[in-house]
RODO-2510 file (C-alpha; in nm, 4 decimals, decimal comma):
residues 563
     n   res          X          Y          Z
     1     m    -0,0238     0,0207    -0,0181
     2     n     0,1162     0,3759    -0,0838
     3     a     0,2130     0,5713     0,2016
     4     l    -0,0135     0,8483     0,0979
     5     e    -0,3142     0,6359     0,0440
     6     p    -0,5895     0,6488     0,3194
     7     p    -0,6073     0,3414     0,5314
     8     g    -0,8363     0,0543     0,3976
     9     e    -0,9037     0,2046     0,0404
    10     r    -0,7173     0,0695    -0,2760
    11     p    -0,6685     0,3117    -0,5886
    12     p    -0,9356     0,2014    -0,8583
    13     a    -0,8562     0,0024    -1,1124
    14     r    -0,7731     0,1311    -1,4481
    15     r    -1,0707     0,1457    -1,7062
    16     n    -0,8939    -0,1344    -1,8921
    17     d    -0,7678    -0,3220    -1,6026
    18     k    -1,1770    -0,3873    -1,4477
    19     l    -1,2653    -0,7256    -1,3950
    20     f    -1,5348    -0,8664    -1,5842
    21     s    -1,8288    -1,1030    -1,5137
    22     r    -1,9919    -1,3051    -1,7948
    23     r    -2,3146    -1,1951    -1,7393
    24     e    -2,2321    -0,8306    -1,7402
    25     i    -2,0458    -0,9119    -2,0864
    26     e    -2,3769    -1,0029    -2,1974
    27     g    -2,5246    -0,7112    -2,0677
    28     l    -2,2806    -0,4987    -2,3142
    29     i    -2,3714    -0,7463    -2,6049
    30     a    -2,7418    -0,7349    -2,5433
    31     d    -2,6621    -0,3111    -2,5359
    32     g    -2,5652    -0,3217    -2,9041
    33     k    -2,1431    -0,3042    -2,7768
    34     h    -1,9628    -0,5628    -2,9982
    35     i    -1,7192    -0,7413    -2,7550
    36     i    -1,4629    -0,9908    -2,7755
    37     i    -1,2524    -1,1819    -2,5811
    38     l    -0,8686    -1,1946    -2,6722
    39     d    -0,6254    -1,3717    -2,4714
    40     g    -0,7864    -1,3312    -2,1377
    41     k    -0,8744    -0,9323    -2,2600
    42     v    -1,1915    -0,7914    -2,2977
    43     l    -1,2264    -0,5793    -2,5882
    44     k    -1,5052    -0,3549    -2,7389
    45     v    -1,4475    -0,2875    -3,1120
    46     d    -1,7389    -0,0904    -3,1940
    47     a    -1,5256     0,1999    -3,3272
    48     w    -1,2993    -0,0434    -3,5545
    49     l    -1,5929    -0,1916    -3,7389
    50     r    -1,6017     0,0777    -4,0028
    51     f    -1,2026     0,0914    -4,0646
    52     h    -1,1362    -0,2768    -4,0264
    53     p    -0,9841    -0,3462    -4,3477
    54     g    -1,1110    -0,6958    -4,3651
    55     g    -1,4638    -0,5855    -4,3128
    56     d    -1,7330    -0,5701    -4,0305
    57     k    -1,8628    -0,9433    -4,0375
    58     s    -1,5579    -1,1368    -3,9237
    59     i    -1,5835    -0,9437    -3,6384
    60     k    -1,9281    -0,9569    -3,5640
    61     h    -1,9008    -1,3479    -3,5852
    62     m    -1,6551    -1,3129    -3,2892
    63     v    -1,8918    -1,1138    -3,0622
    64     g    -1,9097    -1,2620    -2,7347
    65     r    -1,6743    -1,5655    -2,8120
    66     d    -1,3289    -1,5991    -2,7546
    67     a    -1,1302    -1,4913    -3,0606
    68     t    -0,7917    -1,5434    -2,9722
    69     d    -0,7061    -1,8275    -3,2014
    70     e    -0,8894    -1,6984    -3,4886
    71     a    -0,7138    -1,3425    -3,4704
    72     t    -0,3860    -1,4823    -3,4136
    73     a    -0,3978    -1,6639    -3,7244
    74     l    -0,5561    -1,3720    -3,9251
    75     h    -0,3586    -1,1210    -3,7618
    76     s    -0,0177    -1,0458    -3,7927
    77     p     0,1564    -0,9635    -3,4249
    78     e     0,1751    -0,5954    -3,4870
    79     a    -0,2216    -0,5713    -3,5605
    80     l    -0,2655    -0,7332    -3,2416
    81     q    -0,0911    -0,5435    -3,0347
    82     r    -0,2749    -0,2465    -3,1962
    83     m    -0,6017    -0,4273    -3,0628
    84     n    -0,5229    -0,4155    -2,6838
    85     s    -0,6275     0,0190    -2,7357
    86     f    -0,9589    -0,1636    -2,7288
    87     q    -0,9302    -0,3418    -2,4029
    88     i    -1,1922    -0,2106    -2,1364
    89     g    -1,1207    -0,4918    -1,9216
    90     r    -1,0034    -0,8481    -1,8440
    91     i    -1,1734    -1,2049    -1,7513
    92     e    -1,0312    -1,4522    -1,5218
    93     g    -1,0769    -1,8761    -1,5878
    94     r    -1,2146    -2,0578    -1,8919
    95     w    -1,3993    -1,8300    -2,1523
    96     i    -1,7421    -2,0118    -2,2486
    97     n    -1,8760    -1,8762    -2,5651
    98     f    -2,1716    -1,7201    -2,6603
    99     l    -2,3564    -1,7216    -2,9940
   100     p    -2,2936    -1,3838    -3,1394
   101     p    -2,5851    -1,1888    -3,2501
   102     i    -2,5652    -1,2325    -3,6381
   103     q    -2,6025    -1,5914    -3,5529
   104     g    -2,9281    -1,5369    -3,3966
   105     g    -2,7874    -1,5444    -3,0141
   106     k    -3,0389    -1,3345    -2,7912
   107     f    -2,8668    -1,1452    -2,4800
   108     r    -3,0072    -0,9877    -2,1526
   109     s    -2,9689    -0,6861    -2,0323
   110     y    -2,7561    -0,6579    -1,6965
   111     n    -2,8931    -0,4662    -1,3964
   112     e    -2,6577    -0,4042    -1,1232
   113     d    -2,9151    -0,4620    -0,8686
   114     e    -3,0066    -0,7950    -0,9519
   115     p    -2,9393    -1,0357    -0,7446
   116     d    -2,6109    -1,2620    -0,8421
   117     t    -2,6901    -1,5903    -1,0208
   118     p    -2,4893    -1,8781    -1,0891
   119     e    -2,3013    -1,9350    -1,4032
   120     l    -2,3878    -2,1531    -1,6302
   121     n    -2,2153    -2,4570    -1,6365
   122     y    -2,0911    -2,6574    -1,9701
   123     e    -2,3495    -2,8951    -1,9370
   124     d    -2,6481    -2,6201    -1,9010
   125     s    -2,5037    -2,4025    -2,1639
   126     s    -2,4742    -2,6762    -2,4379
   127     e    -2,8594    -2,7894    -2,3903
   128     q    -2,9752    -2,4255    -2,4336
   129     d    -2,7469    -2,3699    -2,7526
   130     i    -3,0229    -2,5141    -3,0214
   131     s    -3,3579    -2,4485    -3,1211
   132     d    -3,4702    -2,7008    -3,3615
   133     p    -3,7761    -2,9405    -3,2403
   134     p    -3,6550    -3,2980    -3,1797
   135     s    -3,7453    -3,5529    -3,4739
   136     p    -3,9747    -3,8266    -3,3585
   137     i    -3,7247    -4,0535    -3,5755
   138     f    -3,4136    -3,9842    -3,3612
   139     e    -3,6107    -3,8648    -3,0002
   140     p    -3,9347    -4,0541    -2,9981
   141     g    -4,2005    -3,9332    -2,7261
   142     e    -4,1264    -3,6192    -2,4919
   143     s    -3,7693    -3,6569    -2,5420
   144     t    -3,5516    -3,3426    -2,4296
   145     a    -3,2506    -3,3748    -2,6160
   146     r    -3,1882    -3,1126    -2,8762
   147     f    -2,9831    -2,9897    -3,1598
   148     r    -2,8966    -2,6639    -3,3358
   149     g    -3,1363    -2,5405    -3,6408
   150     p    -3,0615    -2,2623    -3,8276
   151     a    -2,9168    -1,9637    -3,6998
   152     s    -3,2070    -1,7527    -3,7501
   153     s    -3,4133    -1,9245    -3,4732
   154     v    -3,1229    -2,0075    -3,2680
   155     s    -3,0704    -1,8287    -2,9215
   156     s    -2,7872    -1,7988    -2,7112
   157     i    -2,6687    -2,0627    -2,4557
   158     s    -2,8294    -1,7154    -2,1960
   159     s    -3,1583    -1,6863    -2,3807
   160     s    -3,5026    -1,7483    -2,3607
   161     p    -3,6123    -2,0935    -2,5294
   162     p    -3,5810    -2,1109    -2,8578
   163     s    -3,8947    -2,1123    -3,1145
   164     t    -3,9531    -2,3585    -3,3969
   165     p    -3,8741    -2,2684    -3,7379
   166     s    -4,1682    -2,2038    -3,9295
   167     k    -4,0647    -2,1627    -4,3198
   168     m    -4,2180    -2,4522    -4,4518
   169     d    -4,5473    -2,6355    -4,3271
   170     r    -4,4708    -2,9366    -4,1342
   171     e    -4,6763    -3,1350    -4,3615
   172     a    -4,4798    -2,9884    -4,6340
   173     r    -4,1420    -3,0284    -4,4962
   174     p    -4,0474    -3,4070    -4,4604
   175     l    -3,9017    -3,5154    -4,1444
   176     f    -3,5977    -3,6836    -4,3633
   177     l    -3,5159    -3,3542    -4,3646
   178     d    -3,4913    -3,2789    -3,9755
   179     a    -3,3544    -3,6342    -3,9428
   180     r    -3,0717    -3,5695    -4,2268
   181     t    -2,9833    -3,2752    -4,0351
   182     q    -2,9403    -3,4487    -3,6842
   183     q    -2,7656    -3,7738    -3,8875
   184     e    -2,4923    -3,5363    -3,9749
   185     i    -2,4379    -3,3760    -3,6513
   186     i    -2,4536    -3,7566    -3,4616
   187     m    -2,1741    -3,8373    -3,7055
   188     d    -1,9496    -3,5529    -3,6841
   189     r    -1,9895    -3,5992    -3,2662
   190     a    -1,8544    -3,9511    -3,3119
   191     k    -1,6113    -3,8740    -3,5342
   192     y    -1,4426    -3,6162    -3,3842
   193     p    -1,3377    -3,5157    -3,0318
   194     p    -1,6038    -3,4309    -2,7681
   195     l    -1,7029    -3,1051    -2,6948
   196     d    -1,6335    -3,1086    -2,3243
   197     p    -1,3573    -2,8077    -2,2118
   198     k    -1,0692    -3,0541    -2,1035
   199     s    -1,0947    -3,2314    -2,4891
   200     q    -1,1161    -2,9067    -2,6497
   201     d    -0,8408    -2,7507    -2,4241
   202     f    -0,6209    -2,9855    -2,5046
   203     i    -0,6495    -2,9545    -2,8662
   204     v    -0,5745    -2,5770    -2,8468
   205     e    -0,3235    -2,6272    -2,6005
   206     k    -0,1387    -2,8523    -2,8828
   207     f    -0,2942    -2,6202    -3,1387
   208     r    -0,0873    -2,3087    -2,9705
   209     a     0,2281    -2,5341    -2,9375
   210     l     0,2454    -2,6537    -3,3082
   211     r     0,2055    -2,2812    -3,4338
   212     q     0,5256    -2,1836    -3,2056
   213     q     0,6986    -2,4537    -3,3405
   214     l     0,6100    -2,3760    -3,6817
   215     k     0,7244    -2,0372    -3,6095
   216     d     1,0448    -2,1674    -3,4491
   217     e     1,1572    -2,3605    -3,7460
   218     g     1,1250    -2,0739    -4,0078
   219     l     0,7931    -2,1638    -4,1867
   220     y     0,6158    -1,7965    -4,1576
   221     n     0,9496    -1,6805    -4,3608
   222     c     0,8701    -1,6250    -4,7014
   223     n     1,0483    -1,8009    -4,9896
   224     y     1,1369    -1,5035    -5,2045
   225     f     1,3170    -1,7187    -5,4736
   226     a     1,0254    -1,9119    -5,5225
   227     y     0,8300    -1,5814    -5,6507
   228     l     1,1416    -1,5549    -5,8807
   229     i     1,0684    -1,8936    -6,0900
   230     e     0,6581    -1,7628    -6,0154
   231     i     0,7271    -1,4450    -6,1883
   232     s     0,8924    -1,5869    -6,4674
   233     r     0,6027    -1,8570    -6,5318
   234     y     0,3633    -1,5739    -6,5243
   235     t     0,6011    -1,3579    -6,7568
   236     l     0,5906    -1,6578    -6,9871
   237     l     0,2577    -1,6966    -7,0148
   238     g     0,1689    -1,3492    -7,0846
   239     a     0,4541    -1,3122    -7,3667
   240     l     0,3053    -1,6289    -7,5418
   241     s    -0,0556    -1,4563    -7,4783
   242     y     0,0663    -1,1533    -7,6669
   243     y     0,2825    -1,3305    -7,9311
   244     f    -0,0278    -1,5537    -8,0722
   245     l    -0,2605    -1,2308    -8,0413
   246     t    -0,0043    -1,0737    -8,2850
   247     k    -0,0239    -1,3731    -8,5291
   248     g    -0,4175    -1,3719    -8,5016
   249     w    -0,4293    -1,6992    -8,3491
   250     y    -0,7269    -1,5511    -8,1177
   251     g    -0,7956    -1,8653    -7,8893
   252     t    -0,4780    -1,9719    -7,8468
   253     s    -0,3800    -1,6533    -7,7291
   254     g    -0,7269    -1,6382    -7,5094
   255     f    -0,5717    -1,9901    -7,3466
   256     f    -0,2234    -1,8590    -7,2216
   257     l    -0,4318    -1,5159    -7,0908
   258     g    -0,6085    -1,7738    -6,9084
   259     c    -0,3399    -1,9727    -6,7843
   260     m    -0,1786    -1,6418    -6,6764
   261     w    -0,4758    -1,5289    -6,4727
   262     h    -0,5027    -1,9005    -6,3335
   263     q    -0,1670    -1,8661    -6,1861
   264     l    -0,1625    -1,4800    -6,1018
   265     v    -0,4432    -1,6056    -5,8243
   266     f    -0,2082    -1,7866    -5,6298
   267     t     0,0087    -1,4629    -5,5653
   268     a    -0,2963    -1,2214    -5,5177
   269     h    -0,4078    -1,5028    -5,2308
   270     d    -0,0913    -1,4872    -5,0998
   271     a    -0,1052    -1,0974    -5,0638
   272     g    -0,4228    -1,0739    -4,9378
   273     h    -0,3405    -1,2919    -4,6331
   274     m     0,0093    -1,1088    -4,5967
   275     g     0,2087    -1,3823    -4,6946
   276     i     0,4839    -1,2082    -4,9162
   277     t     0,6209    -0,9600    -4,7207
   278     h     0,4412    -0,9616    -4,4117
   279     n     0,3573    -0,5415    -4,4691
   280     f     0,0019    -0,5020    -4,4609
   281     h    -0,0138    -0,1955    -4,7202
   282     l     0,3325    -0,3104    -4,9053
   283     d     0,1021    -0,6881    -4,9779
   284     t    -0,2196    -0,4702    -5,0644
   285     v    -0,0357    -0,3061    -5,3543
   286     l     0,1256    -0,5836    -5,4666
   287     g    -0,1911    -0,7890    -5,4497
   288     i    -0,4386    -0,5146    -5,5717
   289     i    -0,2024    -0,4726    -5,8947
   290     i    -0,1960    -0,8347    -5,9554
   291     a    -0,5826    -0,9099    -5,8759
   292     d    -0,7404    -0,5707    -5,9880
   293     y    -0,4951    -0,4225    -6,2947
   294     i    -0,4231    -0,7494    -6,4231
   295     g    -0,6767    -0,9499    -6,3517
   296     g    -1,0083    -0,7444    -6,3244
   297     l    -1,1227    -0,8907    -5,9874
   298     s    -1,1186    -0,6741    -5,6785
   299     l    -0,8958    -0,7604    -5,4000
   300     g    -1,0857    -0,5810    -5,0985
   301     w    -1,3788    -0,7827    -5,1752
   302     w    -1,2072    -1,1184    -5,1616
   303     k    -1,0273    -1,0197    -4,8555
   304     r    -1,3848    -0,9185    -4,7428
   305     n    -1,5512    -1,2475    -4,8547
   306     h    -1,2452    -1,4630    -4,7567
   307     n    -1,2227    -1,3543    -4,3685
   308     v    -1,5617    -1,4691    -4,2954
   309     h    -1,5029    -1,8232    -4,4919
   310     h    -1,1801    -1,8656    -4,2553
   311     i    -1,3889    -1,8229    -3,9415
   312     v    -1,7273    -1,9695    -4,0306
   313     t    -1,6185    -2,1944    -4,2730
   314     n    -1,8773    -2,4368    -4,4007
   315     s    -2,1445    -2,2955    -4,2490
   316     p    -2,4868    -2,2807    -4,4674
   317     e    -2,6085    -1,9716    -4,3127
   318     h    -2,2529    -1,7816    -4,2783
   319     d    -1,9991    -1,8988    -4,5127
   320     p    -2,0186    -1,6817    -4,8636
   321     d    -1,8023    -1,9464    -4,9952
   322     i    -2,0834    -2,2504    -5,0012
   323     e    -2,3431    -1,9955    -5,0782
   324     h    -2,4442    -2,0698    -5,4229
   325     v    -2,8020    -2,1182    -5,4393
   326     p    -2,9905    -2,1335    -5,7059
   327     f    -2,7328    -2,2994    -5,9178
   328     f    -2,5573    -2,5267    -5,5811
   329     a    -2,6877    -2,6754    -5,2770
   330     i    -2,3782    -2,8545    -5,1032
   331     s    -2,6294    -2,9508    -4,8103
   332     h    -3,0236    -3,0169    -4,7565
   333     r    -3,0540    -2,7258    -4,5251
   334     f    -3,0638    -2,4787    -4,8150
   335     f    -3,3930    -2,6373    -4,9243
   336     d    -3,5236    -2,3997    -4,6048
   337     s    -3,4446    -2,0591    -4,7929
   338     l    -3,2121    -2,0146    -4,5190
   339     r    -3,0958    -1,6345    -4,4699
   340     s    -2,7307    -1,5532    -4,5089
   341     s    -2,5755    -1,3250    -4,2775
   342     y    -2,3009    -1,2262    -4,4862
   343     y    -2,5046    -1,1432    -4,8312
   344     d    -2,7597    -0,9879    -4,5779
   345     r    -3,0792    -1,1550    -4,7816
   346     i    -3,2779    -1,4664    -4,8029
   347     m    -3,1674    -1,7570    -5,0388
   348     t    -3,4744    -1,8317    -5,1970
   349     y    -3,4929    -2,2025    -5,2469
   350     d    -3,7609    -2,0877    -5,5753
   351     a    -3,8657    -2,2384    -5,8564
   352     f    -3,5498    -2,2246    -6,0617
   353     a    -3,3277    -2,3420    -5,7950
   354     k    -3,5568    -2,6918    -5,7268
   355     f    -3,4983    -2,7858    -6,1139
   356     f    -3,1398    -2,6471    -6,1405
   357     i    -3,0309    -2,8490    -5,7828
   358     r    -3,2041    -3,1709    -5,9231
   359     f    -2,9057    -3,1924    -6,1863
   360     q    -2,6425    -2,9653    -6,0151
   361     h    -2,3683    -3,2739    -6,0106
   362     f    -2,4234    -3,2837    -6,3771
   363     l    -2,3633    -2,8894    -6,4082
   364     y    -2,1074    -2,8406    -6,1549
   365     y    -1,8293    -2,8078    -6,4252
   366     p    -2,0302    -2,6068    -6,7003
   367     v    -2,1287    -2,3406    -6,4424
   368     l    -1,7436    -2,3222    -6,3132
   369     a    -1,6549    -2,2739    -6,6160
   370     f    -1,8162    -1,9078    -6,6280
   371     g    -1,7394    -1,8413    -6,2791
   372     r    -1,4952    -1,5766    -6,3261
   373     f    -1,7792    -1,3405    -6,4937
   374     n    -1,9471    -1,3621    -6,1597
   375     l    -1,6536    -1,2101    -5,9627
   376     y    -1,6227    -0,9298    -6,1911
   377     r    -2,0101    -0,8447    -6,0956
   378     l    -1,9262    -0,9028    -5,7147
   379     s    -1,5809    -0,7094    -5,7379
   380     w    -1,8060    -0,3538    -5,8820
   381     e    -2,0786    -0,4265    -5,5933
   382     y    -1,8233    -0,4154    -5,3246
   383     l    -1,6177    -0,1135    -5,4577
   384     l    -1,9398     0,0730    -5,5820
   385     g    -2,2006    -0,0640    -5,3358
   386     g    -2,0269     0,1435    -4,9817
   387     q    -1,8732    -0,2266    -4,8793
   388     a    -1,5412    -0,1105    -4,8607
   389     p    -1,3873     0,1095    -4,5796
   390     r    -1,4129     0,4677    -4,6257
   391     r    -1,1979     0,5396    -4,4116
   392     g    -0,8799     0,4067    -4,1120
   393     p    -0,5627     0,2881    -4,2726
   394     a    -0,7094     0,0952    -4,5579
   395     w    -0,9500     0,4390    -4,6682
   396     w    -0,7414     0,4538    -5,0287
   397     h    -0,7321     0,1026    -5,1264
   398     r    -1,0772     0,1462    -5,2740
   399     w    -0,9780     0,4201    -5,5094
   400     f    -0,6142     0,2357    -5,6187
   401     e    -0,8747    -0,0428    -5,6671
   402     i    -1,1437     0,1575    -5,8624
   403     a    -0,7696     0,2676    -6,0715
   404     g    -0,6991    -0,0603    -6,1161
   405     q    -1,0661    -0,1728    -6,2458
   406     i    -1,0421     0,1617    -6,4964
   407     f    -0,6749     0,0301    -6,6098
   408     f    -0,8021    -0,3458    -6,6429
   409     w    -1,1018    -0,2556    -6,8379
   410     t    -0,9144    -0,0144    -7,0762
   411     w    -0,6106    -0,2803    -7,2160
   412     f    -0,8348    -0,5639    -7,2002
   413     g    -1,1727    -0,4578    -7,2865
   414     y    -1,0536    -0,1580    -7,4968
   415     g    -0,7203    -0,2567    -7,6083
   416     v    -0,6867    -0,6218    -7,6487
   417     v    -1,0673    -0,6961    -7,7503
   418     y    -1,1908    -0,4401    -7,9599
   419     r    -0,8752    -0,3004    -8,0627
   420     s    -0,6892    -0,6014    -8,1384
   421     i    -0,9155    -0,8861    -8,2732
   422     p    -1,1027    -0,7649    -8,5720
   423     d    -1,4185    -0,9179    -8,5601
   424     w    -1,7026    -1,0116    -8,3070
   425     p    -1,6778    -1,3758    -8,3481
   426     n    -1,3170    -1,4033    -8,2521
   427     r    -1,3577    -1,1412    -7,9877
   428     l    -1,6103    -1,4007    -7,8342
   429     l    -1,3666    -1,6791    -7,8955
   430     f    -1,1227    -1,5082    -7,7356
   431     i    -1,2921    -1,4081    -7,4201
   432     l    -1,4465    -1,7188    -7,3554
   433     v    -1,1371    -1,9537    -7,4169
   434     s    -0,9705    -1,7057    -7,1890
   435     h    -1,1980    -1,7245    -6,9215
   436     v    -1,2998    -2,0641    -6,9418
   437     v    -0,9510    -2,1987    -6,8704
   438     t    -0,9599    -2,0528    -6,5226
   439     m    -1,2275    -2,3068    -6,4281
   440     p    -0,9590    -2,5478    -6,2820
   441     l    -0,9066    -2,2754    -6,0342
   442     h    -1,2751    -2,2469    -5,9217
   443     v    -1,2993    -2,6642    -5,8934
   444     q    -0,9468    -2,6297    -5,6937
   445     i    -1,1412    -2,3525    -5,4496
   446     t    -1,4611    -2,5691    -5,4159
   447     l    -1,2823    -2,9112    -5,3761
   448     s    -1,1585    -2,8448    -5,0300
   449     h    -1,4727    -2,7470    -4,8817
   450     f    -1,7992    -2,9028    -5,1157
   451     a    -1,7322    -3,2601    -4,9712
   452     m    -1,6736    -3,1751    -4,6081
   453     s    -1,9222    -3,1013    -4,3263
   454     t    -2,1758    -2,8510    -4,3416
   455     a    -2,2890    -2,9550    -3,9549
   456     d    -2,2921    -2,7166    -3,6798
   457     l    -2,1742    -2,8425    -3,3797
   458     g    -2,2303    -2,5177    -3,1303
   459     v    -2,0038    -2,2758    -3,0077
   460     h    -1,7783    -2,5097    -2,7681
   461     e    -1,6052    -2,6128    -3,1049
   462     s    -1,2213    -2,5250    -3,0991
   463     f    -1,1191    -2,3136    -3,3737
   464     p    -0,8635    -2,5985    -3,5061
   465     q    -1,0881    -2,8883    -3,4730
   466     k    -1,3756    -2,6778    -3,7181
   467     m    -1,1126    -2,6049    -3,9860
   468     l    -1,0060    -2,9379    -3,9765
   469     r    -1,3559    -3,0725    -3,9746
   470     t    -1,4595    -2,8606    -4,3099
   471     t    -1,1436    -2,8579    -4,5057
   472     m    -0,9600    -3,1421    -4,6567
   473     d    -0,6698    -3,1373    -4,8556
   474     v    -0,5494    -3,2571    -5,1731
   475     d    -0,2667    -3,4858    -5,2473
   476     c    -0,0424    -3,4782    -5,5647
   477     p     0,3104    -3,5208    -5,6418
   478     q     0,5348    -3,2151    -5,5686
   479     w     0,5965    -3,1231    -5,9312
   480     l     0,2607    -3,0780    -5,9670
   481     d     0,2614    -2,7814    -5,6742
   482     f     0,2523    -2,5006    -5,9528
   483     f    -0,0836    -2,6331    -6,0783
   484     h    -0,2619    -2,6095    -5,7836
   485     g    -0,0711    -2,3026    -5,6377
   486     g    -0,1083    -2,4046    -5,2404
   487     l    -0,4360    -2,4027    -5,2132
   488     q    -0,4076    -2,7818    -5,2315
   489     f    -0,3267    -2,7617    -4,8861
   490     q    -0,6391    -2,5959    -4,7706
   491     a    -0,6404    -2,7618    -4,4372
   492     i    -0,2937    -2,6460    -4,3215
   493     h    -0,4038    -2,3096    -4,4717
   494     h    -0,7311    -2,2698    -4,2648
   495     l    -0,5022    -2,3463    -3,9494
   496     f    -0,2116    -2,1010    -4,0826
   497     p    -0,3354    -1,8704    -4,3216
   498     r    -0,0335    -1,6455    -4,3359
   499     m     0,1782    -1,9266    -4,3832
   500     p     0,3616    -1,8396    -4,7304
   501     r     0,2369    -2,1264    -4,9221
   502     h     0,5609    -2,2307    -5,0684
   503     n     0,6185    -2,3637    -4,6810
   504     l     0,2856    -2,5831    -4,6661
   505     r     0,4478    -2,8815    -4,7928
   506     r     0,7120    -2,8677    -4,4990
   507     a     0,4126    -2,8141    -4,2809
   508     q     0,2026    -3,1050    -4,3866
   509     k     0,3762    -3,3970    -4,2135
   510     m     0,4102    -3,1944    -3,9044
   511     v    -0,0216    -3,1104    -3,8964
   512     m    -0,0451    -3,4835    -3,9528
   513     q     0,1250    -3,5601    -3,6404
   514     f    -0,0732    -3,2996    -3,4256
   515     c    -0,4073    -3,4777    -3,6058
   516     k    -0,2885    -3,8129    -3,4935
   517     e    -0,1904    -3,6613    -3,1467
   518     v    -0,5646    -3,4787    -3,0657
   519     e    -0,7361    -3,7704    -3,2507
   520     v    -0,8964    -3,5550    -3,5261
   521     p    -0,9213    -3,6981    -3,8618
   522     y    -0,7121    -3,5187    -4,0886
   523     a    -0,8865    -3,5371    -4,4508
   524     i    -0,6707    -3,5896    -4,7429
   525     f    -0,7789    -3,7324    -5,1028
   526     t    -0,5994    -3,7021    -5,4481
   527     f    -0,6873    -3,4395    -5,6957
   528     l    -0,9238    -3,7102    -5,8628
   529     d    -1,0856    -3,8395    -5,5743
   530     g    -1,1817    -3,5573    -5,4413
   531     n    -1,3658    -3,4547    -5,7465
   532     k    -1,5412    -3,7849    -5,6955
   533     e    -1,6042    -3,7007    -5,3530
   534     v    -1,7535    -3,3441    -5,4321
   535     i    -1,9673    -3,5243    -5,7396
   536     g    -2,1069    -3,7714    -5,4916
   537     r    -2,1816    -3,4935    -5,1994
   538     l    -2,3634    -3,2779    -5,4915
   539     g    -2,5649    -3,5939    -5,6162
   540     e    -2,6735    -3,6826    -5,2865
   541     v    -2,8085    -3,3507    -5,2351
   542     a    -2,9730    -3,3582    -5,5627
   543     g    -3,1609    -3,6675    -5,4797
   544     q    -3,2683    -3,5082    -5,1499
   545     a    -3,3889    -3,2128    -5,3751
   546     r    -3,5404    -3,5193    -5,6078
   547     l    -3,7511    -3,6601    -5,3090
   548     l    -3,8373    -3,3472    -5,1164
   549     a    -4,0334    -3,2775    -5,4519
   550     e    -4,2079    -3,5993    -5,4561
   551     c    -4,3090    -3,5345    -5,0974
   552     r    -4,4557    -3,1912    -5,2113
   553     r    -4,6285    -3,3174    -5,4710
   554     s    -4,7825    -3,5991    -5,3187
   555     i    -4,9273    -3,3422    -5,0802
   556     v    -5,0398    -3,1799    -5,3661
   557     e    -5,2495    -3,4233    -5,4979
   558     e    -5,3838    -3,5471    -5,1635
   559     g    -5,5483    -3,2031    -5,1261
   560     g    -5,2576    -3,0674    -4,8619
   561     h    -5,0800    -2,7181    -4,8802
   562     v    -4,7277    -2,6620    -4,9367
   563     h    -4,5906    -2,3107    -4,8901
***
């Protein structure tokens, strides 16, 4: 005690050293505050939402949760240090996650005068963290066991009892859909470690030790010589495209241009994750030059989309990378016309979707062949629709990207397509070939997730287990690494997204050993088998869509009503 301090009194605690109870944090979130837990610190990040270069959605999915592993995976040490400026206090002990408001969590306001109530224990919270009504197929009678349902109706672990979804008549929505949802959860819970604190804490402890080991072995250091080889490849492909353009071989020219775009995306991906120089602005500039100026795609759009994908991987309601209705549905849950929290709209399972999804396994490759055209639309929607940060450290990135888009459409649209190719048949040939050639990239991106689990195991699942449960790797010989561009190591990349891709193969053995120690399955397929898995999943969901259509037809014939 200080000699000048009055007896019996202590100096007031610093504002950022206040000890918060779980109930107080719930009250702050109920009042609209964006609170996350980071390494035992309580952060209020409301002031940062508009300025976050990766968009506000990724932060909102962490509200009420311990974001230590997610934030560490996606941010540099310098960025993590700057987060301390948002600290308003701290917690003691192990944090039990809330379900974030963006995912449907409900929170009670805090009243300082209310009597103290004991904290919910793990078992209590896990039982309240769900909303779908029990299915008589798995839970006959009045069983109290439940499973998580759609996010639009899920309550937080401290909320009032959840309500029953009402998007479809129970008659029009056959019980097999609910049964299938529960079956997937049961299968995942049997296949992966339990969700109790002891099991998940063990996984997290081993994961953090592995991350440190990878750093100690220098696997976060970029291999710049590998980029010398990459630049040589890009230059060769670009030169071949120009050469054949001057010779009037427009289809061949388009082929090599598409190959160059295909390869350049891998480096843009590295830059978006700060995996090249590890400097935010420098890597962003490199990424924008590649993505916008050379490829016509917005790096800012990709980062906003991709950050959310890395946090809520394979969640039908939240992960934009699997939200492709009406063209694709990788889960029967899309039949419920789910609301996308990313796009803030209903993914309507309308007449077009009902027809198209029944044949999606046949149309998978043809649709992906035109995927790049959709990326142009999404890029301009991001840049002109108010999604890009207007203030903060990334305020100027939007303008740099818009300049890049103008530059791209000037050299590609005007200079090459219009000025260098004499007639429209050859122009269309050039455009189609150059864009269709990039189709393997879209296959590569979807390959590692479409065949993996979309089940929601709740807020108690650790970050490393969720990433390994929803992501698979592709096994290929080392000499083919250039073709896959590091995306074949998606599971490893999801665990360590800032690791330069040229080091992912070296990290693979250590990740496999980690998986063995914590008893989490490590999914890896050959490229061919991975494609078979994806087509099989799409065919399975297509069969469920056909069965649902038959059920609806039978109900109508019997005089029932279908909503």
